[in-house]
N, C-alpha and C positions, 0 to 999 in steps of 0.2 A: 070500361077502361082498356078496351082492346082495339088495336089499330088494324088497318088493312095493308100495312107495309109488308111487301113480299119478303120471303126468305132469301138469303144470300146463297143461291144455288150454284153460282159460277165458281165459288171457292169454298166447298164444304169444309166445315171445321169438325174434326173428330176429337174425342177425348185424348187420343194419343198425340195428335199434332198440337193440341193446345198445351201439352206438357213441355214442349221444347223450350229451352232457355239458352241464352248466351250473355248473361250479365257480366259486366266487367268488374273484376275484383277490386275492392276498396284499397287493399294494400298496394296494388299496382299504381293507383292514383297517388298515394302518399309518397311513393318512391320516384314518381315520374320527374324527368328533367323538364321543368316547365318553361325553360327558355328556348326550346328548340322548335316551337311552333311559330306561326305567323304573329301570334300574340306574344310579344316579348314582355315578360313579367315586369310590371311596374312602368312600362313605357306605352304600350298600345292599349287603349281603352276597350273594354268589352261593353258595348252599348246594349242596355236592356230597356224593354217596355213592359208595362203592367196592364193587364186586362182584368179589371174588377178591383175597385178601390174600397172594399170593406176592410174589416179588421184583419182578416187572414191575408188578403192581398197586400195591404200595407206592411204587415209583419214579414211577409215573404220578400218584399222589395227591400226592407231594412236589412234582413238577413243576407240578401245578396250583396248589398253595398258593404256590409261589414265583413263579408267573406273574402273580399279582394279589393284593395285600394284602387285598382285600375278599373273597377266597374263604374259606369256612368249611367244614371237613369235619365232617359231622354224623352219618353212618351208615356202618357197615362190615358186610360179610358174607363168610363163607367156609363151607365144609363142615367145616372143622376149627376148634375154638375156640382152640387154641394159636396158629394163624396170625392170627386176628382180634386176639388180645391182643398178639402181637408187633408187628403193624402199628400198632396204636394207640399202644403205648409208643414205638415208633421215631419216629412222626410227632409225638407230644407233645414229645419231647425236642428235636426240631428246629424245630417251629413251635407252641409252646405257646399263642400267642394266637389261632391259627386252627384248632386242633383241639378241637372241642366234641362229642365222641362219648361220651355217657354209657352206662352199662351197658344201659339199655333200648334203645339204638340199636346194640348189638353183636349181630348176628343170626347164628345158627349153623344150618346145615342147607340142604337143597335148595330150600326155599321162601324162603330169605333174600333172594333177588333181588327177590321181590314186596314184601317188607317194606321194603327200601331204597327201591324206587320209591315206596312209599306213605308214606315217612317225612318228607315235606315238602321234599325236595331239588329243586333246579332242574336240576342236571346229574348224570347217572349215568355213572360211569367203569366200564368192563367189561374185566377182564383175568383171567378165570378160565380153566379148561380150555376150549380153543378150540371143542370140540364144541357148547358152549352159547352161544357168541357170537351166532348168528343169532336164536335164541329170545329172548334177554335184550334185545338191542337193539330188536327189534320191540316187545316188551312195554313197554319204557321210552318209546319214541316214541308208541305208542298212548295212554300215560298223559300225554302232553304234556310229556315231559322232553327236554332236550338230552342228547346222547349222545356220549361218546368211547368207541371200542371198539378194543382192540388187534388186531394182526394175529395169525394169519389170521382173517378175518372169517367164514369157514366152512371146513369141511374136506371137503365133498362137494357135488355139483351141487344136490340139494335145498336144502342150506343156502345156497348162492349165490342160489338163486331167492328165498329169504326176505330176503337182503340187498337184492336188487333191489326187493322189495316195501317194505322198510324205507326205502330211498332215496325212493321215491314218497311214503310217509307223511311223511317229513321235509319234502319239498317242499310237500305239501298243508298241513301244520300250521305251516309257517314255523319249523322247529326246526333246530338244528345237529346234524349227524351227522358227526363227525370220525374219520377213519381214523388208526390208530397206525402207518401206513407213513410214518415220520418223515423219510425222505430228501427228501420233497417240500417240506420246511420249512427245509432247511439252505441258508443264503445262497450259499455257494460252489457247491453243486450246482445251485441254481436258476439262477445266472448262467451257469454252464457249459452247462447244458441249453438255456437260451435261445439261446445261440450255435449250438449244434448244430441246433436247430430253425430257426434263421435261415439255415442253409446253410453254416456254416463248414467242415464236413467233406464237403460235397456230399451225394449220395444215400447212405443207409446200405445197405450190402451185407451186413454181418455184425456180430453183437454177441457178445462172450464174457462170461459171468457166472460168478463164483466165490464160493461161501460155504463155506469150508473151515476146520474147527476140531476140537478134541477134543470128546468127548461133553459135552453141555450139561446142567447142573443135575441131576446124579444124586442121587436121594434114597433112602437106604437104608431097609429095612423098619424100622418102629418096633415095639417089643415090644408084643405084644397086638393089633396090627393084623390084621384079616381080609385075605384076598387082594384083595377089592374096594377096601378102604381103602388098601392099599399101592399099587394101580394109580392111585387118585386122587392120592395124595401124589407119585408119580413119573410124573405124567401125560404129561410130554414124551416119554416113551419107550414109550407105548402108543398105537397108531395110532387106536383107536376114540375116544380123547380128544383127540389132538393132530393127527391127519391125516398124521403122519410128516414128514420133514424138508424136502421140497420145499415143502409148504404152510406149515411152521413157520418155516423160515429163508430158503430160496432165494426165497420170495415177495418179500422186500425187493429183491433184484436184478431179479427179473421185473417188479416194479412200475416200476423205473427203465427197463427195456428197453421196456415198453409206452409209457411217457412219451416215449422217444426215437422210437418208431415212431408218434407222433401218436395214441396211444391205440387204434390199430387192432390187433385180436387176430390171431394167426396162423391160417392155414388148418388146420394139423394138426400133430401131434407124435409123435415115437417116442422111447423111452428105454431105459435099462438101469439095473439097480441090484440090490442084495441085501445080504446079511450076510456079510462075509468075515473080520473080525478081532475084533470086539467081542462076546464071548459071555458069557452068565451072566444071572441074573434081573434084575439092575439095569438091563440094557439093553433090557428089554421085548421088544416084537415089531417094532420099527422097523428099517428098513434102515440100514446104516452108510455107504452111498455111493449116489449117484445121478448119472446124466448124462442130460440131455434135449436133443433137438434139435427146435426149433420152426421150421416152414417157412411162409413167406409166399407168396402167389400170384405175386408178382413175382420169386421166387427168393431173396430175402433170408432169412437164417437167424439164429436165436438159439441159441448153444451154451451150455448152462447146467449147472453142476456144483455139487454140494454133498457134503460128507463130514463124518462125526463119528467120527474115529478118532485114537487117541493116536499120538504120535511120527511124525507125517506132516507134509508141507508144508501150511501154513495160510495163511489171509488172505482178505479180502473185497475184491473188485474188479469194476469194470465197464469193459470196453474196447469202444468203439463205433468201427467201421471204415467209412469212407465213401469215395466216389470221389475226394475231394479231400484227405483227411487222416484223422486218427485222434484220438479223444478218450479220455483217462484220466479218467473222470468223478469218482472220489473224490479224485483228485489235482488236480482242477480245472484240467486241462491240455489244450490242443488243439495238435496239430502237423500239419505238411503245408503246403499252400498258405497257410494261416493258422497263425501261431505265437502262442499266447496263454496266459498263466497268470493265474489269479485271484489278486489281491494284497490284497483287502479282508479285513477281520476276519471270522472265521467263528464260528459258534455251534452249540450242540448242538440237533439237530432235535427231540430229546425235550422240551427246554424251550420252543423256539419254537412248536411245535405247540399247546402249552397257552396260550401267550401269545396266539396268533392265535384260539384258541377263546374265551378270555374277552373279547378285544376285540370279536369278532363278536357275542357275547351282549350286551355293553353297548351296542354300536352298533345293535343290532336288525337286523343284516345276517347272516342265518344262514349259517354255513360248512358246506357240504355237499360231502363228498368223493365225487363221482360215480365216480371211478375205482376205488373200493374193491371193487366187485363184479367188475369186469373183471380187476383184478390178482389177486384171489383166485381167479378162475376159471382163469387161465392156470397158476397153481400146482396147482390141482386137476387140470387136464388133464395136467400133467407127471407128477403122482403116479400117475394112472390108467394112463398110458403105461408107466411103470416097473413097476408091479405086474403089468400084464397081459402086457407084452412086445409089445404090438400098436401099430400106428400108428393113431391116433385123431384124428378131425377135431374142430374146435372145436364144431361143431354137434352131433355125436354126444355129446360130453362134456357140453355145456351142458344137453341134454335127457335125459341119462341119469338112471336111478333109482338108480344106484350110491350106496350109503351104508354107513357103518361101523356094524355092529351092536354093541349094541342101539341103536335110534334115539334113546332117552333112557336115563337111568340114575341110580341112587342106591345107597346102601349095601345095599339089599335086592336089588339086581340081581345075578343070578349072573354071575361074571366071564366075559366072552366068550372069553377064552383063559387057560389055566393052564400053569405051567411043567412040563416033564418031570422026570425023576429027576436030570438034570444041571443043572436050573435054567434051561433054555432054553425060551422060548415059540415056538410055531410062527409062521413069517413068511409073507408072500405069496410065491407061486412064479411067476415070469414064465413064460408059456406055459400056465399052468394056472389062475391066478386070473382070475375073470371079473368084468369091470367094465362091460361093455356088454351 
């Protein structure tokens, strides 16, 4: 599982430079005069195109349409035609006045992302198999398009380095690059985290993160599908397309943990994981449980857990422990020396993130999610630690050439893994799988 891809030696990334941020404050967007940009609110359309017509992509497009009545969907692409047509029909039913996708702008195939970018859109929404997120976001930004990209933004260190390059392109071109790590846009979470960062629980000593659920989006084989087509349809469960569950799911929690730690990455991580109960070809080659411990130089630790198993305890939670109290982040509650509960109206982060994106475009104040590379990298570090069984430093992981093979892929690509006679795919083996 190791590649021959060279290090990026021309622009070395250090732990210090990786910490630099310049994110735009959400409050500034809320107060912006949205009529002073070339997009006159309610008059000029913001044209969007969608790359990836699965459930998350369709949901992102709907959120964008509902965020601003001036948004028009004009292009769609996926590697499967049925998914393109289902998304177009779904969105037409709900937003008929804002969906203007004719047959010539329904693109099918692995070059469809290029056609969406070239179709006259202002904004590209990316929510396809996560392996392709870095490549597509960079291409869209280089073409001068604003970008929304779902998590995870990469599944390996070379991909994270492309995300870092993309952030720099967005800054240079004055373009929006918005992360799908939507918790950063939830009002209750924002207000609670502000109090944590202001010292309400004192110095943070430990964080517990949980993302526990049944297997996610299981897609059965379709009649006539080749093995490679099946893997693309069921891509959440194939590591070469999804990156496995630390990068796919736990990344949401780890993003919040880094936020609480003032965006400072940990020094190192170790973890464990494997496949213990979910067997059969529909579960692909991903682990069904992970546990990762991230350690900071001052001794603070993040304990992070994810699981995709049936009939088990479930739930998503973030518990932040400090020297003066404790924060239950998703319950918007602080206890200890300070006792506080958020009482304001709350809203969906999925919706608010698109409202913020459209406001920033109309205001001419690009919204750039500088945390997206860092939050992706901490997830990648955790996945590498679980696969290898080794303790790995942040620097080792960030500069690693570890990548999921093949480095690219289409329907002519030989499947990187095939099921055995019992329908099970080979999985990573801690202690034997090499990632450094």
